[in-house]
Backbone as CSV, one residue per row, in Angstrom:
resi,resn,N_x,N_y,N_z,CA_x,CA_y,CA_z,C_x,C_y,C_z
1,UNK,-13.345,-8.672,209.264,-13.531,-8.727,208.005,-14.245,-7.445,207.863
2,UNK,-14.085,-6.700,206.845,-14.737,-5.725,206.195,-16.282,-6.095,205.955
3,UNK,-17.014,-4.914,206.314,-18.484,-5.088,206.056,-18.855,-5.165,204.504
4,UNK,-20.068,-6.002,204.258,-20.356,-6.484,202.710,-20.543,-5.136,202.304
5,UNK,-19.929,-4.967,200.912,-20.390,-4.016,200.154,-21.729,-3.797,199.772
6,UNK,-22.507,-2.746,200.012,-23.994,-2.605,199.488,-23.961,-2.554,198.102
7,UNK,-25.099,-3.538,197.748,-25.115,-4.004,196.262,-25.687,-2.569,195.596
8,UNK,-24.959,-2.228,194.406,-25.408,-1.031,193.791,-26.743,-0.952,193.195
9,UNK,-27.461,0.022,193.517,-28.717,0.537,193.154,-28.783,0.515,191.499
10,UNK,-29.938,0.098,191.069,-30.106,0.030,189.721,-31.127,1.214,189.433
11,UNK,-31.087,1.976,188.410,-32.045,3.300,188.033,-32.948,3.051,187.075
12,UNK,-34.569,2.917,187.040,-35.199,2.985,185.987,-35.592,4.036,185.576
13,UNK,-35.515,4.816,184.693,-36.014,6.090,184.277,-36.567,6.175,182.948
14,UNK,-37.583,6.951,182.901,-38.404,7.416,181.533,-38.434,8.682,181.490
15,UNK,-38.191,9.264,180.425,-38.126,10.807,179.745,-39.254,10.845,178.853
16,UNK,-40.427,11.691,179.325,-41.366,11.779,178.356,-41.245,13.092,177.720
17,UNK,-41.325,12.919,176.613,-41.097,14.263,175.477,-42.197,14.385,174.534
18,UNK,-42.192,15.821,174.210,-43.279,16.035,172.986,-42.306,16.104,171.861
19,UNK,-41.920,14.960,171.037,-41.036,14.887,169.862,-40.047,14.874,169.984
20,UNK,-39.080,13.951,169.709,-37.763,13.715,169.999,-36.929,14.784,169.361
21,UNK,-37.431,15.408,168.281,-36.859,16.553,167.458,-36.896,17.810,167.980
22,UNK,-37.753,18.029,169.076,-37.926,19.294,169.438,-36.602,19.607,170.426
23,UNK,-36.334,20.907,170.425,-35.037,21.486,171.055,-35.179,21.235,172.378
24,UNK,-36.321,21.212,173.117,-36.414,21.266,174.681,-36.003,19.668,174.968
25,UNK,-36.792,18.574,173.974,-36.519,17.263,174.096,-35.241,16.814,174.064
26,UNK,-34.678,17.304,172.948,-33.209,17.177,172.706,-32.012,17.432,173.816
27,UNK,-32.530,18.710,174.363,-31.673,19.363,175.459,-31.828,18.279,176.758
28,UNK,-33.069,18.028,177.115,-33.411,17.168,178.290,-32.610,15.952,178.214
29,UNK,-32.802,15.360,176.892,-32.442,13.852,176.739,-30.635,13.844,176.709
30,UNK,-29.943,14.984,176.126,-28.458,15.290,176.338,-28.109,15.422,177.613
31,UNK,-28.684,16.365,178.351,-28.439,16.424,179.898,-28.625,15.174,180.362
32,UNK,-29.671,14.517,180.586,-29.917,13.568,181.027,-28.707,12.191,180.676
33,UNK,-28.341,11.954,179.599,-27.623,10.943,179.494,-26.202,11.679,179.861
34,UNK,-25.650,12.673,179.807,-24.655,13.292,180.291,-24.769,12.766,182.220
35,UNK,-25.702,13.210,182.657,-25.780,12.824,184.228,-25.568,11.446,184.229
36,UNK,-26.502,10.790,183.588,-26.231,8.926,183.603,-24.857,8.622,183.773
37,UNK,-24.248,8.816,182.587,-23.077,8.485,182.408,-22.017,8.819,183.458
38,UNK,-22.073,10.103,183.958,-21.179,10.429,184.780,-21.362,10.166,186.230
39,UNK,-22.631,9.727,186.865,-23.152,9.414,188.046,-23.777,8.194,188.237
40,UNK,-24.212,7.539,187.338,-25.117,6.273,187.155,-24.381,5.277,186.227
41,UNK,-22.982,5.126,185.662,-22.493,4.462,184.669,-22.946,2.925,184.823
42,UNK,-23.493,2.618,183.770,-24.014,0.920,183.814,-25.082,0.786,184.885
43,UNK,-25.434,1.642,185.472,-26.226,1.209,186.341,-27.882,1.846,186.084
44,UNK,-27.989,1.849,185.041,-29.319,2.471,184.501,-30.135,2.054,183.210
45,UNK,-31.244,2.027,183.402,-32.284,1.959,182.139,-33.121,3.022,181.693
46,UNK,-33.051,3.729,180.571,-33.651,4.916,180.120,-34.609,4.492,179.259
47,UNK,-35.993,4.639,179.298,-36.947,4.570,178.066,-37.295,6.107,177.853
48,UNK,-37.174,6.319,176.843,-37.534,7.692,176.192,-39.147,7.744,175.448
49,UNK,-40.266,8.356,176.073,-41.251,8.156,175.555,-42.190,9.501,175.053
50,UNK,-42.099,9.177,173.559,-42.545,10.451,172.701,-44.121,10.495,172.870
51,UNK,-44.597,11.358,173.455,-46.003,11.449,173.746,-46.637,11.969,172.675
52,UNK,-46.263,12.239,171.517,-46.636,13.037,170.199,-47.143,11.873,169.412
53,UNK,-46.380,10.569,169.861,-46.733,9.225,169.023,-47.390,8.342,169.964
54,UNK,-47.292,8.396,171.190,-48.304,7.578,172.454,-48.824,8.429,173.121
55,UNK,-49.897,9.344,172.689,-50.292,10.070,173.800,-50.901,9.519,175.212
56,UNK,-51.374,8.208,174.857,-52.097,7.519,176.070,-51.169,7.206,177.103
57,UNK,-49.758,7.244,176.622,-48.766,7.080,177.724,-48.635,8.483,178.654
58,UNK,-48.884,9.721,178.164,-49.239,10.741,179.146,-50.338,10.866,180.164
59,UNK,-51.255,10.051,179.410,-52.504,10.168,180.217,-52.440,9.224,181.341
60,UNK,-51.842,7.696,181.013,-51.656,6.784,182.038,-50.788,7.291,183.393
61,UNK,-49.808,7.906,182.636,-48.501,8.488,183.573,-48.896,9.676,184.210
62,UNK,-49.936,10.227,184.052,-50.319,11.700,184.735,-49.349,12.594,184.416
63,UNK,-48.952,12.768,182.867,-47.724,13.615,182.642,-48.505,14.980,182.241
64,UNK,-48.112,16.099,183.182,-48.763,17.399,182.839,-47.688,18.342,182.056
65,UNK,-46.584,18.217,182.261,-45.871,19.164,181.352,-44.592,18.463,181.029
66,UNK,-43.964,19.055,179.982,-43.031,18.122,179.136,-41.776,19.088,179.044
67,UNK,-40.529,18.589,179.015,-40.167,17.295,179.084,-40.141,16.737,180.645
68,UNK,-40.562,15.608,181.049,-40.570,15.208,182.678,-39.954,13.958,182.600
69,UNK,-39.237,13.874,183.662,-38.421,12.242,183.728,-38.996,11.622,185.048
70,UNK,-39.394,10.606,184.682,-39.869,9.800,186.099,-38.739,8.617,186.450
71,UNK,-38.625,8.388,187.744,-37.531,7.902,188.299,-38.879,6.833,188.878
72,UNK,-38.627,5.359,188.456,-39.556,4.413,188.796,-38.639,3.528,190.006
73,UNK,-37.346,3.084,189.906,-36.488,2.658,190.727,-35.330,3.578,190.872
74,UNK,-34.701,3.189,191.951,-35.259,2.992,193.124,-36.514,3.572,193.605
75,UNK,-37.212,2.795,194.307,-38.282,3.297,194.881,-38.011,4.580,195.822
76,UNK,-38.952,5.608,196.303,-40.439,6.016,195.661,-39.969,6.453,194.296
77,UNK,-40.990,6.418,193.611,-41.214,7.051,192.247,-40.891,8.436,192.410
78,UNK,-40.218,9.381,191.351,-39.975,10.632,191.639,-40.040,11.036,190.228
79,UNK,-40.661,12.360,190.273,-40.647,13.114,188.623,-40.019,14.505,188.758
80,UNK,-39.257,14.856,187.774,-38.657,16.033,187.463,-38.999,16.556,186.075
81,UNK,-39.532,18.017,186.313,-40.206,18.471,184.889,-38.929,19.660,184.539
82,UNK,-38.555,19.520,183.357,-37.757,20.415,182.933,-36.592,20.164,181.733
83,UNK,-35.862,20.878,181.638,-34.602,20.479,180.156,-33.432,19.756,181.195
84,UNK,-33.514,19.497,182.669,-32.536,18.679,183.284,-31.098,19.368,183.317
85,UNK,-31.356,20.623,183.061,-29.607,21.673,182.679,-29.308,21.835,184.034
86,UNK,-29.623,21.791,185.493,-29.193,22.115,186.507,-28.838,20.627,187.398
87,UNK,-27.627,20.144,186.779,-27.108,18.887,187.434,-27.421,18.819,188.900
88,UNK,-27.010,19.725,189.422,-27.083,19.636,191.022,-28.575,19.354,191.407
89,UNK,-29.502,19.876,190.982,-30.819,19.849,191.310,-31.305,18.477,190.648
90,UNK,-31.017,18.041,189.650,-31.541,16.749,189.060,-30.756,15.701,190.103
91,UNK,-29.699,15.686,190.390,-29.361,14.634,191.212,-29.710,14.778,192.409
92,UNK,-29.952,15.720,193.063,-30.880,15.720,194.567,-32.266,15.302,194.354
93,UNK,-32.883,15.819,193.269,-34.158,15.250,193.005,-34.512,13.638,192.787
94,UNK,-33.474,13.299,192.030,-33.437,12.034,191.899,-33.154,10.986,193.044
95,UNK,-32.351,11.704,194.046,-31.873,10.947,195.321,-30.284,10.548,195.064
96,UNK,-29.562,10.969,193.983,-28.450,10.360,193.735,-27.065,11.152,194.672
97,UNK,-27.715,12.225,195.105,-26.689,13.218,195.870,-27.548,13.656,197.101
98,UNK,-27.169,13.937,198.066,-27.677,14.809,199.115,-27.657,15.840,198.924
99,UNK,-28.892,16.538,199.781,-28.784,17.982,199.443,-27.707,18.702,200.590
100,UNK,-26.897,19.601,199.384,-26.024,20.576,200.072,-26.652,22.009,200.682
101,UNK,-26.207,22.297,201.892,-27.232,23.364,202.337,-26.720,24.678,201.834
102,UNK,-25.652,24.584,200.718,-25.262,25.632,199.966,-26.263,25.886,198.757
103,UNK,-27.008,24.811,198.214,-27.855,24.880,197.218,-29.183,25.048,197.592
104,UNK,-29.872,25.967,196.825,-31.332,26.078,197.084,-32.043,25.245,196.162
105,UNK,-32.996,24.468,196.652,-34.009,23.696,195.798,-35.237,24.130,195.982
106,UNK,-35.589,25.365,196.332,-37.077,25.896,196.032,-37.493,25.989,194.854
107,UNK,-38.901,25.459,194.918,-39.386,25.541,193.314,-40.052,26.773,192.606
């Protein structure tokens, strides 16, 4: 009998932005939605936090730069700063994709 299929991981994500209408915020959101729909379809929850409306969220989450994506689940927590336009880097940083030796992930 075949091995039981591994239960699908569920991704809990929060995107911290400074104004939902800001171009960097919109770009990060659009990139994240595209990535999630392509690589995590139906397996994620996304919460967008506008710190211009809830500045205490930035303090409590220790957000130092924007936009910032926080992955709370699966554990461990991970953070990615930027517009999320480099899909491979985002997938590797989130732990969705293994590191490919041909991709440089230096900061």
